[in-house]
Every structure is written in structure tokens, then in C-alpha cells.
N, CA and C atoms as a LAMMPS dump frame, in Angstrom:
ITEM: TIMESTEP
0
ITEM: NUMBER OF ATOMS
405
ITEM: BOX BOUNDS ff ff ff
-5.0000000000000000e+02 5.0000000000000000e+02
-5.0000000000000000e+02 5.0000000000000000e+02
-5.0000000000000000e+02 5.0000000000000000e+02
ITEM: ATOMS id mol type element x y z
1 1 1 N 0.807 -1.19 0
2 1 2 C 0 0 0
3 1 3 C 0.861 1.269 0
4 2 1 N 2.153 1.094 0.216
5 2 2 C 3.046 2.242 0.188
6 2 3 C 3.023 2.898 -1.198
7 3 1 N 2.911 2.078 -2.232
8 3 2 C 2.866 2.601 -3.594
9 3 3 C 1.694 3.556 -3.783
10 4 1 N 0.594 3.302 -3.08
11 4 2 C -0.591 4.14 -3.207
12 4 3 C -0.682 5.181 -2.098
13 5 1 N 0.422 5.422 -1.411
14 5 2 C 0.514 6.413 -0.339
15 5 3 C -0.527 6.187 0.741
16 6 1 N -0.824 4.945 1.019
17 6 2 C -1.769 4.624 2.09
18 6 3 C -1.067 4.785 3.428
19 7 1 N -1.777 5.288 4.421
20 7 2 C -1.15 5.439 5.733
21 7 3 C -0.91 4.082 6.373
22 8 1 N 0.046 4.047 7.284
23 8 2 C 0.282 2.802 8.007
24 8 3 C -0.899 2.582 8.952
25 9 1 N -1.041 1.406 9.424
26 9 2 C -2.172 1.095 10.295
27 9 3 C -1.831 1.346 11.754
28 10 1 N -0.715 2.022 12.008
29 10 2 C -0.281 2.282 13.373
30 10 3 C -0.957 3.513 13.971
31 11 1 N -1.492 4.378 13.126
32 11 2 C -2.132 5.601 13.611
33 11 3 C -3.379 5.878 12.774
34 12 1 N -4.314 6.581 13.369
35 12 2 C -5.546 6.94 12.677
36 12 3 C -5.3 8.125 11.747
37 13 1 N -5.871 8.075 10.585
38 13 2 C -5.768 9.163 9.62
39 13 3 C -7.173 9.627 9.278
40 14 1 N -7.412 10.926 9.454
41 14 2 C -8.741 11.458 9.185
42 14 3 C -9.018 11.499 7.693
43 15 1 N -8.031 11.941 6.914
44 15 2 C -8.217 12.057 5.477
45 15 3 C -6.914 11.697 4.778
46 16 1 N -7.031 10.821 3.778
47 16 2 C -5.841 10.458 3.014
48 16 3 C -5.546 11.525 1.981
49 17 1 N -4.262 11.798 1.734
50 17 2 C -3.933 12.764 0.68
51 17 3 C -4.202 12.174 -0.699
52 18 1 N -4.527 13.021 -1.642
53 18 2 C -4.764 12.593 -3.019
54 18 3 C -3.437 12.595 -3.754
55 19 1 N -3.05 11.446 -4.246
56 19 2 C -1.782 11.337 -4.948
57 19 3 C -1.95 10.502 -6.203
58 20 1 N -1.005 10.665 -7.096
59 20 2 C -0.968 9.872 -8.314
60 20 3 C 0.481 9.856 -8.771
61 21 1 N 1.1 8.696 -8.676
62 21 2 C 2.509 8.591 -9.018
63 21 3 C 2.693 7.59 -10.162
64 22 1 N 3.819 7.66 -10.842
65 22 2 C 4.094 6.673 -11.905
66 22 3 C 4.097 5.237 -11.389
67 23 1 N 4.508 5.028 -10.143
68 23 2 C 4.505 3.673 -9.593
69 23 3 C 3.085 3.142 -9.441
70 24 1 N 2.129 4.029 -9.142
71 24 2 C 0.74 3.588 -9.053
72 24 3 C 0.26 3.105 -10.415
73 25 1 N 0.54 3.861 -11.454
74 25 2 C 0.14 3.463 -12.805
75 25 3 C 0.813 2.151 -13.197
76 26 1 N 2.075 1.998 -12.838
77 26 2 C 2.797 0.765 -13.156
78 26 3 C 2.135 -0.434 -12.471
79 27 1 N 1.767 -0.269 -11.217
80 27 2 C 1.097 -1.363 -10.504
81 27 3 C -0.266 -1.66 -11.122
82 28 1 N -1.02 -0.615 -11.444
83 28 2 C -2.36 -0.807 -11.979
84 28 3 C -2.357 -1.42 -13.376
85 29 1 N -1.296 -1.263 -14.104
86 29 2 C -1.262 -1.799 -15.462
87 29 3 C -0.559 -3.148 -15.561
88 30 1 N 0.223 -3.516 -14.542
89 30 2 C 1.025 -4.73 -14.67
90 30 3 C 0.8 -5.775 -13.593
91 31 1 N 0.279 -5.409 -12.449
92 31 2 C 0.063 -6.385 -11.402
93 31 3 C -0.962 -7.409 -11.877
94 32 1 N -0.71 -8.674 -11.592
95 32 2 C -1.559 -9.743 -12.128
96 32 3 C -3.01 -9.604 -11.659
97 33 1 N -3.24 -9.091 -10.459
98 33 2 C -4.615 -8.918 -9.985
99 33 3 C -5.367 -7.885 -10.811
100 34 1 N -4.692 -6.812 -11.19
101 34 2 C -5.331 -5.785 -12.005
102 34 3 C -5.52 -6.256 -13.445
103 35 1 N -4.564 -7.015 -13.934
104 35 2 C -4.709 -7.585 -15.279
105 35 3 C -5.892 -8.544 -15.301
106 36 1 N -6.019 -9.34 -14.249
107 36 2 C -7.138 -10.27 -14.167
108 36 3 C -8.467 -9.518 -14.054
109 37 1 N -8.489 -8.44 -13.29
110 37 2 C -9.709 -7.625 -13.186
111 37 3 C -10.072 -7.032 -14.547
112 38 1 N -9.078 -6.557 -15.273
113 38 2 C -9.316 -6.008 -16.617
114 38 3 C -9.821 -7.101 -17.553
115 39 1 N -9.3 -8.3 -17.402
116 39 2 C -9.75 -9.421 -18.235
117 39 3 C -11.216 -9.745 -17.97
118 40 1 N -11.609 -9.716 -16.719
119 40 2 C -13.012 -9.981 -16.394
120 40 3 C -13.921 -8.848 -16.872
121 41 1 N -13.438 -7.624 -16.801
122 41 2 C -14.2 -6.515 -17.365
123 41 3 C -14.344 -6.702 -18.87
124 42 1 N -13.286 -7.12 -19.53
125 42 2 C -13.335 -7.366 -20.97
126 42 3 C -14.339 -8.468 -21.306
127 43 1 N -14.389 -9.489 -20.493
128 43 2 C -15.367 -10.561 -20.706
129 43 3 C -16.782 -10.017 -20.618
130 44 1 N -17.012 -9.192 -19.619
131 44 2 C -18.345 -8.594 -19.479
132 44 3 C -18.66 -7.667 -20.645
133 45 1 N -17.684 -6.904 -21.084
134 45 2 C -17.865 -6.002 -22.227
135 45 3 C -18.242 -6.8 -23.47
136 46 1 N -17.56 -7.91 -23.701
137 46 2 C -17.832 -8.717 -24.885
138 46 3 C -19.208 -9.379 -24.823
139 47 1 N -19.634 -9.751 -23.638
140 47 2 C -20.906 -10.458 -23.509
141 47 3 C -22.11 -9.52 -23.396
142 48 1 N -21.916 -8.357 -22.767
143 48 2 C -23.046 -7.47 -22.484
144 48 3 C -22.966 -6.118 -23.17
145 49 1 N -21.84 -5.809 -23.781
146 49 2 C -21.59 -4.451 -24.248
147 49 3 C -22.216 -4.048 -25.557
148 50 1 N -22.79 -4.951 -26.278
149 50 2 C -23.388 -4.598 -27.557
150 50 3 C -22.728 -5.334 -28.7
151 51 1 N -23.135 -4.959 -29.909
152 51 2 C -22.671 -5.67 -31.098
153 51 3 C -21.453 -5.028 -31.75
154 52 1 N -21.284 -3.737 -31.617
155 52 2 C -20.206 -3.035 -32.318
156 52 3 C -19.102 -2.632 -31.349
157 53 1 N -17.9 -2.414 -31.865
158 53 2 C -16.828 -1.919 -30.996
159 53 3 C -17.181 -0.583 -30.334
160 54 1 N -17.911 0.267 -31.024
161 54 2 C -18.304 1.554 -30.453
162 54 3 C -19.189 1.349 -29.225
163 55 1 N -20.16 0.447 -29.336
164 55 2 C -21.048 0.16 -28.207
165 55 3 C -20.275 -0.462 -27.047
166 56 1 N -19.35 -1.342 -27.366
167 56 2 C -18.566 -2.003 -26.326
168 56 3 C -17.65 -1.017 -25.609
169 57 1 N -17.024 -0.123 -26.365
170 57 2 C -16.144 0.875 -25.75
171 57 3 C -16.943 1.784 -24.831
172 58 1 N -18.102 2.202 -25.284
173 58 2 C -18.948 3.069 -24.449
174 58 3 C -19.428 2.325 -23.211
175 59 1 N -19.784 1.057 -23.361
176 59 2 C -20.229 0.246 -22.225
177 59 3 C -19.126 0.143 -21.176
178 60 1 N -17.903 -0.168 -21.593
179 60 2 C -16.782 -0.301 -20.657
180 60 3 C -16.54 1.009 -19.926
181 61 1 N -16.508 2.099 -20.67
182 61 2 C -16.233 3.398 -20.077
183 61 3 C -17.335 3.784 -19.096
184 62 1 N -18.563 3.583 -19.492
185 62 2 C -19.693 3.967 -18.644
186 62 3 C -19.776 3.083 -17.402
187 63 1 N -19.485 1.812 -17.546
188 63 2 C -19.515 0.891 -16.416
189 63 3 C -18.505 1.307 -15.342
190 64 1 N -17.341 1.753 -15.762
191 64 2 C -16.281 2.075 -14.815
192 64 3 C -16.39 3.504 -14.284
193 65 1 N -16.738 4.453 -15.143
194 65 2 C -16.722 5.862 -14.725
195 65 3 C -18.1 6.418 -14.391
196 66 1 N -19.142 5.699 -14.717
197 66 2 C -20.53 6.143 -14.504
198 66 3 C -20.913 7.347 -15.356
199 67 1 N -20.251 7.501 -16.462
200 67 2 C -20.615 8.546 -17.424
201 67 3 C -20.269 8.064 -18.823
202 68 1 N -20.872 8.712 -19.804
203 68 2 C -20.578 8.365 -21.199
204 68 3 C -19.266 9.032 -21.62
205 69 1 N -18.495 8.366 -22.455
206 69 2 C -17.258 9.014 -22.936
207 69 3 C -17.599 10.107 -23.941
208 70 1 N -16.782 11.158 -23.939
209 70 2 C -16.964 12.169 -24.979
210 70 3 C -16.352 11.63 -26.274
211 71 1 N -16.492 12.362 -27.345
212 71 2 C -16.022 11.892 -28.65
213 71 3 C -14.545 11.564 -28.682
214 72 1 N -13.755 12.404 -28.065
215 72 2 C -12.297 12.177 -28.057
216 72 3 C -11.946 10.921 -27.262
217 73 1 N -12.582 10.761 -26.111
218 73 2 C -12.32 9.587 -25.287
219 73 3 C -12.724 8.309 -26.015
220 74 1 N -13.857 8.338 -26.676
221 74 2 C -14.32 7.171 -27.435
222 74 3 C -13.332 6.846 -28.551
223 75 1 N -12.844 7.883 -29.233
224 75 2 C -11.882 7.668 -30.313
225 75 3 C -10.589 7.036 -29.804
226 76 1 N -10.133 7.473 -28.636
227 76 2 C -8.909 6.904 -28.049
228 76 3 C -9.124 5.424 -27.719
229 77 1 N -10.271 5.104 -27.13
230 77 2 C -10.553 3.707 -26.787
231 77 3 C -10.637 2.833 -28.031
232 78 1 N -11.312 3.333 -29.06
233 78 2 C -11.45 2.555 -30.294
234 78 3 C -10.114 2.405 -31.012
235 79 1 N -9.306 3.44 -30.985
236 79 2 C -7.971 3.359 -31.595
237 79 3 C -7.107 2.346 -30.844
238 80 1 N -7.171 2.375 -29.519
239 80 2 C -6.409 1.415 -28.721
240 80 3 C -6.894 -0.006 -28.995
241 81 1 N -8.203 -0.171 -29.074
242 81 2 C -8.76 -1.493 -29.37
243 81 3 C -8.244 -2.01 -30.712
244 82 1 N -8.302 -1.179 -31.739
245 82 2 C -7.876 -1.617 -33.066
246 82 3 C -6.385 -1.928 -33.107
247 83 1 N -5.584 -1.112 -32.45
248 83 2 C -4.139 -1.343 -32.39
249 83 3 C -3.834 -2.673 -31.712
250 84 1 N -4.463 -2.906 -30.559
251 84 2 C -4.215 -4.153 -29.837
252 84 3 C -4.776 -5.358 -30.587
253 85 1 N -5.91 -5.183 -31.221
254 85 2 C -6.483 -6.279 -32.002
255 85 3 C -5.531 -6.687 -33.127
256 86 1 N -4.978 -5.714 -33.828
257 86 2 C -4.021 -6.006 -34.893
258 86 3 C -2.773 -6.687 -34.344
259 87 1 N -2.276 -6.202 -33.196
260 87 2 C -1.088 -6.798 -32.585
261 87 3 C -1.337 -8.25 -32.176
262 88 1 N -2.471 -8.489 -31.535
263 88 2 C -2.758 -9.843 -31.061
264 88 3 C -3.131 -10.796 -32.19
265 89 1 N -3.623 -10.288 -33.287
266 89 2 C -3.874 -11.162 -34.444
267 89 3 C -2.561 -11.716 -34.987
268 90 1 N -1.504 -10.933 -34.893
269 90 2 C -0.212 -11.397 -35.382
270 90 3 C 0.576 -12.158 -34.311
271 91 1 N 0.08 -12.16 -33.079
272 91 2 C 0.764 -12.865 -31.997
273 91 3 C -0.279 -13.51 -31.089
274 92 1 N -0.871 -14.585 -31.561
275 92 2 C -1.952 -15.227 -30.807
276 92 3 C -1.463 -15.859 -29.501
277 93 1 N -0.192 -16.214 -29.434
278 93 2 C 0.345 -16.779 -28.191
279 93 3 C 0.297 -15.744 -27.077
280 94 1 N 0.616 -14.496 -27.4
281 94 2 C 0.561 -13.421 -26.405
282 94 3 C -0.879 -13.178 -25.959
283 95 1 N -1.804 -13.249 -26.891
284 95 2 C -3.221 -13.067 -26.553
285 95 3 C -3.68 -14.165 -25.6
286 96 1 N -3.315 -15.398 -25.885
287 96 2 C -3.722 -16.51 -25.035
288 96 3 C -3.075 -16.415 -23.652
289 97 1 N -1.843 -15.949 -23.591
290 97 2 C -1.186 -15.766 -22.297
291 97 3 C -1.893 -14.678 -21.479
292 98 1 N -2.291 -13.606 -22.139
293 98 2 C -2.958 -12.51 -21.432
294 98 3 C -4.31 -12.949 -20.89
295 99 1 N -5.094 -13.639 -21.685
296 99 2 C -6.438 -14.02 -21.226
297 99 3 C -6.43 -15.185 -20.235
298 100 1 N -5.276 -15.76 -19.992
299 100 2 C -5.184 -16.807 -18.974
300 100 3 C -4.42 -16.33 -17.74
301 101 1 N -4.1 -15.032 -17.667
302 101 2 C -3.38 -14.487 -16.518
303 101 3 C -4.26 -14.554 -15.275
304 102 1 N -3.644 -14.854 -14.149
305 102 2 C -4.373 -14.888 -12.888
306 102 3 C -4.851 -16.271 -12.52
307 103 1 N -5.559 -16.332 -11.404
308 103 2 C -6.017 -17.615 -10.875
309 103 3 C -7.332 -18.094 -11.472
310 104 1 N -8.18 -17.173 -11.884
311 104 2 C -9.473 -17.596 -12.42
312 104 3 C -9.301 -18.117 -13.839
313 105 1 N -10.122 -19.082 -14.207
314 105 2 C -9.981 -19.665 -15.55
315 105 3 C -10.392 -18.678 -16.642
316 106 1 N -9.846 -18.871 -17.811
317 106 2 C -10.198 -18.044 -18.964
318 106 3 C -11.651 -18.293 -19.346
319 107 1 N -12.297 -17.267 -19.854
320 107 2 C -13.698 -17.38 -20.27
321 107 3 C -13.8 -18.306 -21.472
322 108 1 N -14.786 -19.158 -21.442
323 108 2 C -14.99 -20.082 -22.555
324 108 3 C -15.912 -19.463 -23.59
325 109 1 N -15.667 -19.819 -24.844
326 109 2 C -16.536 -19.377 -25.918
327 109 3 C -16.229 -18.001 -26.47
328 110 1 N -15.156 -17.38 -26.008
329 110 2 C -14.774 -16.06 -26.517
330 110 3 C -13.468 -16.166 -27.302
331 111 1 N -13.357 -15.356 -28.331
332 111 2 C -12.136 -15.304 -29.13
333 111 3 C -11.03 -14.699 -28.273
334 112 1 N -9.937 -15.432 -28.002
335 112 2 C -8.881 -14.902 -27.134
336 112 3 C -8.212 -13.655 -27.693
337 113 1 N -8.145 -13.526 -29.001
338 113 2 C -7.533 -12.335 -29.6
339 113 3 C -8.379 -11.107 -29.305
340 114 1 N -9.674 -11.22 -29.517
341 114 2 C -10.563 -10.091 -29.239
342 114 3 C -10.625 -9.8 -27.741
343 115 1 N -10.636 -10.845 -26.931
344 115 2 C -10.676 -10.65 -25.484
345 115 3 C -9.396 -9.987 -24.991
346 116 1 N -8.263 -10.337 -25.565
347 116 2 C -7.008 -9.693 -25.183
348 116 3 C -7.037 -8.21 -25.539
349 117 1 N -7.563 -7.872 -26.709
350 117 2 C -7.657 -6.471 -27.106
351 117 3 C -8.568 -5.701 -26.161
352 118 1 N -9.714 -6.273 -25.806
353 118 2 C -10.615 -5.606 -24.862
354 118 3 C -10.032 -5.564 -23.463
355 119 1 N -9.2 -6.536 -23.112
356 119 2 C -8.516 -6.501 -21.818
357 119 3 C -7.599 -5.294 -21.743
358 120 1 N -6.889 -5.023 -22.817
359 120 2 C -5.997 -3.859 -22.822
360 120 3 C -6.788 -2.556 -22.765
361 121 1 N -7.915 -2.49 -23.452
362 121 2 C -8.775 -1.299 -23.369
363 121 3 C -9.311 -1.162 -21.947
364 122 1 N -9.699 -2.265 -21.346
365 122 2 C -10.197 -2.234 -19.973
366 122 3 C -9.122 -1.76 -19.008
367 123 1 N -7.883 -2.153 -19.251
368 123 2 C -6.78 -1.679 -18.43
369 123 3 C -6.661 -0.161 -18.508
370 124 1 N -6.82 0.377 -19.71
371 124 2 C -6.779 1.833 -19.862
372 124 3 C -7.873 2.514 -19.053
373 125 1 N -9.078 1.993 -19.15
374 125 2 C -10.21 2.604 -18.447
375 125 3 C -10.031 2.487 -16.936
376 126 1 N -9.569 1.335 -16.473
377 126 2 C -9.362 1.153 -15.044
378 126 3 C -8.213 1.987 -14.494
379 127 1 N -7.34 2.452 -15.359
380 127 2 C -6.189 3.254 -14.927
381 127 3 C -6.432 4.754 -15.085
382 128 1 N -7.599 5.165 -15.5
383 128 2 C -7.896 6.59 -15.615
384 128 3 C -7.821 7.248 -14.241
385 129 1 N -7.394 8.5 -14.222
386 129 2 C -7.299 9.238 -12.964
387 129 3 C -8.65 9.273 -12.243
388 130 1 N -9.732 9.479 -12.99
389 130 2 C -11.045 9.557 -12.365
390 130 3 C -11.516 8.208 -11.837
391 131 1 N -10.905 7.149 -12.285
392 131 2 C -11.24 5.824 -11.775
393 131 3 C -10.434 5.518 -10.523
394 132 1 N -9.188 5.921 -10.511
395 132 2 C -8.272 5.57 -9.421
396 132 3 C -8.451 6.455 -8.202
397 133 1 N -8.633 7.75 -8.408
398 133 2 C -8.71 8.674 -7.283
399 133 3 C -10.135 9.124 -7.03
400 134 1 N -10.416 9.367 -5.791
401 134 2 C -11.748 9.833 -5.395
402 134 3 C -11.734 11.353 -5.385
403 135 1 N -12.784 11.94 -5.911
404 135 2 C -12.809 13.406 -5.831
405 135 3 C -13.361 13.966 -7.068
């Protein structure tokens, strides 16, 4: 919890300071628990998010932030999705490794390449400042 500037449990803290450091982003994007959480969000996006990438991107963003993405935010998510989809199509082993990260089993019946791409988009959404910090 030191990475997230959490107080020690030795003393009471009335209010935690608001911080955002590069180490926090590194943990949120690479720790296996966060990758697994992003993978499960991606599974939900693929199953419940709609038929088109636009609908899925909006669903993921709205689910996490409780608001609709603006045009620029939607474009960034869709661009990231397409980039990762192209990358994972050329490296299916990496896609399969990503969707099997963590202790929970990989979702059955989903294309691992598409799920890996949505996992990376989910990682972006989960790492947004408005998602990580309260305020």
C-alpha cells in the first residue's frame, strides 16, 4: 500500500492525501490482480456491451466511470482497441497468455484475440485518474 501512499495502520488518519505517481500506474497496469480484473471486465464487455466496438467501448467506459465518454475519449478507446487487435492477431500466443493471466480460468466461448484487445482497453479505463482517485 506504500505505492498508493496509504497510511500505516499504526495511527488513525482522518483524510488520506490525493496522490498519483508513476509507480501507481505501473502497478495498476502490470500487477496480475489488475490484469485479471481487466480481463473480467473485458469478458463482461464482450458479452453485455453490444454488437459493435463503439457500443462495447462506451459500455466499458460507462460501467467504470458512470458517465458516457466524450467523442475524443471514445476515439482513443477505439484506436487502442484496433491497435491491440491487430497486434494480437499477429501474436496469438501473447493473446492466449494474457487471457489466462491470474487464478481464475479463462472465459470459454470467446475469441482470445478479441478478449485480449478488450482486456488492454479495460486496463486503460481502469487506470484513468477519475477511476483511481476519489474526488
